[in-house]
Backbone bond lengths (Angstrom), bond angles and torsions (degrees), N, CA, C in turn:
res aa  C-N    CA-C-N  psi(-1)  N-CA   C-N-CA  omega(-1)  CA-C   N-CA-C  phi
1 M - - - 1.436 - - 1.523 109.55 -
2 S 1.278 114.06 151.04 1.449 120.42 -179.51 1.529 110.76 -78.90
3 D 1.319 115.18 151.05 1.462 119.86 178.37 1.523 111.24 -64.82
4 N 1.311 117.60 -30.74 1.462 121.36 179.58 1.529 110.90 -66.16
5 I 1.309 116.77 -41.14 1.470 120.97 -179.40 1.527 109.86 -65.56
6 I 1.323 116.58 -42.70 1.467 120.35 178.98 1.526 110.23 -64.21
7 A 1.302 118.18 -40.45 1.468 121.71 178.91 1.526 110.47 -63.94
8 V 1.335 117.18 -41.74 1.468 120.85 179.31 1.530 109.71 -65.82
9 M 1.322 117.42 -43.88 1.463 121.16 179.72 1.532 111.27 -62.72
10 L 1.320 117.38 -42.05 1.455 120.67 177.31 1.529 111.59 -64.78
11 G 1.311 116.57 -40.92 1.465 120.52 179.09 1.519 111.99 -63.98
12 I 1.320 116.37 -45.67 1.466 120.21 -179.36 1.526 110.84 -66.32
13 S 1.334 117.64 -43.60 1.465 119.75 -179.45 1.528 111.15 -66.38
14 T 1.321 117.98 -35.87 1.458 120.87 176.93 1.529 110.37 -66.60
15 A 1.326 116.81 -41.81 1.469 120.44 179.02 1.524 110.63 -64.14
16 L 1.333 117.79 -42.36 1.470 120.50 179.02 1.530 110.87 -66.00
17 G 1.319 117.12 -39.87 1.462 120.57 177.08 1.517 111.88 -63.55
18 A 1.324 116.70 -41.77 1.465 120.94 178.32 1.526 110.73 -64.85
19 F 1.333 116.63 -39.88 1.465 120.61 177.51 1.529 110.63 -63.43
20 G 1.327 117.63 -42.71 1.463 121.22 178.11 1.517 111.92 -63.59
21 L 1.322 117.18 -41.57 1.459 121.32 177.97 1.526 110.73 -65.02
22 F 1.331 116.97 -42.00 1.462 121.28 177.09 1.528 110.50 -60.87
23 A 1.330 117.56 -43.52 1.468 121.06 179.94 1.527 110.93 -64.52
24 L 1.335 117.93 -39.08 1.458 121.12 178.46 1.523 110.96 -65.42
25 I 1.314 117.40 -45.70 1.467 120.95 179.58 1.522 110.68 -63.66
26 W 1.328 116.95 -40.86 1.462 120.57 177.62 1.529 110.37 -61.63
27 G 1.327 117.21 -43.43 1.466 121.10 179.96 1.519 112.04 -63.43
28 I 1.313 117.16 -38.15 1.466 120.57 179.50 1.523 110.35 -69.75
29 K 1.337 116.90 -43.32 1.470 120.24 -178.10 1.523 112.16 -67.28
30 T 1.318 118.68 -33.86 1.464 120.90 -178.25 1.519 112.92 -88.95
31 G 1.340 117.53 0.55 1.466 119.93 174.91 1.514 114.40 81.00
32 Q 1.308 118.63 26.19 1.454 121.08 -179.26 1.528 112.70 -68.48
33 F 1.325 117.67 -20.81 1.462 121.85 -176.30 1.522 111.92 -109.85
34 D 1.327 118.91 18.49 1.450 122.28 -174.40 1.521 114.51 -89.34
35 D 1.308 119.73 -1.23 1.462 122.39 -176.94 1.528 110.00 -84.72
36 V 1.328 115.98 84.13 1.464 121.15 -177.28 1.521 110.43 -69.34
37 N 1.327 117.76 -38.25 1.467 120.46 -177.59 1.513 112.10 -61.86
38 K 1.308 117.97 -33.29 1.461 120.69 -179.57 1.523 110.63 -60.83
39 F 1.320 116.77 -44.76 1.454 120.18 -179.24 1.521 111.42 -70.23
40 L 1.332 116.50 -41.07 1.467 119.43 179.82 1.519 111.37 -67.14
41 D 1.333 117.23 -43.39 1.460 120.18 178.89 1.518 111.31 -66.83
42 G 1.317 117.40 -34.96 1.457 120.43 178.24 1.510 111.86 -63.97
43 A 1.318 116.98 -35.86 1.463 120.59 178.71 1.520 111.56 -79.15
44 R 1.323 116.30 -33.49 1.464 120.29 -176.16 1.523 112.47 -79.29
45 F 1.316 118.00 -39.81 1.456 122.37 -175.38 1.521 109.27 -110.91
46 D 1.322 115.64 90.14 1.457 120.37 -177.24 1.518 112.80 -75.81
47 G 1.322 116.81 -42.87 1.458 120.25 -173.74 1.512 112.61 -87.04
48 E 1.316 114.73 167.35 1.459 120.80 -179.13 1.522 111.15 -69.44
49 D 1.340 117.10 -37.46 1.462 120.12 179.80 1.519 111.75 -65.77
50 E 1.335 116.66 -41.29 1.459 119.90 178.74 1.533 110.78 -64.68
51 L 1.319 116.36 -37.59 1.455 120.12 179.15 1.521 110.99 -67.28
52 K 1.335 117.45 -40.39 1.471 120.55 176.85 1.522 110.69 -63.49
53 D 1.335 116.34 -40.80 1.456 119.73 177.45 1.530 111.17 -62.33
54 A 1.319 116.69 -41.27 1.461 120.58 179.34 1.522 111.10 -63.92
55 V 1.321 117.06 -40.94 1.470 120.55 178.94 1.521 109.67 -65.79
56 M 1.340 117.15 -41.94 1.458 120.95 179.99 1.531 110.49 -64.65
57 M 1.323 117.41 -39.83 1.464 120.38 178.13 1.525 111.12 -66.74
58 E 1.320 117.44 -36.94 1.463 120.98 177.31 1.526 110.83 -64.49
59 K 1.330 116.73 -40.40 1.471 120.18 177.19 1.522 110.59 -63.91
60 K 1.329 116.88 -42.28 1.459 120.30 178.95 1.525 110.44 -62.54
61 K 1.316 116.51 -40.00 1.458 120.42 179.20 1.526 110.63 -63.61
62 Q 1.337 116.90 -42.57 1.464 120.63 178.58 1.526 110.99 -63.98
63 E 1.336 116.81 -41.36 1.462 120.27 179.16 1.528 110.88 -65.26
64 A 1.326 117.63 -39.77 1.463 121.20 178.77 1.529 110.42 -63.88
65 L 1.330 117.44 -41.95 1.460 120.34 177.02 1.525 111.41 -63.55
66 K 1.321 115.53 -38.34 1.464 119.84 179.04 1.528 110.64 -65.53
67 R 1.346 117.01 -43.29 1.469 120.59 178.06 1.521 110.63 -64.54
68 K 1.318 117.10 -38.68 1.468 120.92 179.55 1.524 110.47 -63.61
69 K 1.321 116.71 -42.66 1.466 120.06 178.60 1.522 110.86 -64.18
70 E 1.336 116.68 -38.25 1.465 119.92 178.78 1.531 110.42 -64.96
71 R 1.335 117.08 -41.84 1.464 120.20 178.92 1.519 110.52 -64.65
72 E 1.336 117.02 -40.95 1.461 119.82 179.22 1.523 110.85 -67.32
73 K 1.302 115.78 -33.75 1.464 120.93 -179.41 1.534 110.03 -68.51
74 N 1.316 117.22 -38.84 1.461 122.15 -176.81 1.529 112.58 -93.35
75 Y 1.299 118.59 8.94 1.452 122.45 -176.81 1.517 110.89 -70.71
76 M 1.328 114.30 132.03 1.470 120.17 175.70 1.515 106.99 -130.33
77 P 1.332 118.00 123.06 1.473 119.33 -178.41 1.531 111.34 -71.25
78 N 1.334 114.72 157.17 1.463 119.82 177.37 1.523 110.90 -69.98
79 D 1.311 115.04 148.82 1.477 119.51 178.76 1.480 111.39 -84.00
């Protein structure tokens, strides 16, 4: 092989590696990998039915928190 071809191949592979490293660092800094629940839920709820149940339970939890905040907002102590 020619020295020119090897130099071009090394240059291109170094540039692609640098681009991949830049993309990884950018993803870490912007929080692209911070969703821990997604990975845990994906491992815990394999089937479609389990996933639907998990989503329904999450909605119920959000509604309960919303009702609790409304009750606290409208709370009036006894005289």
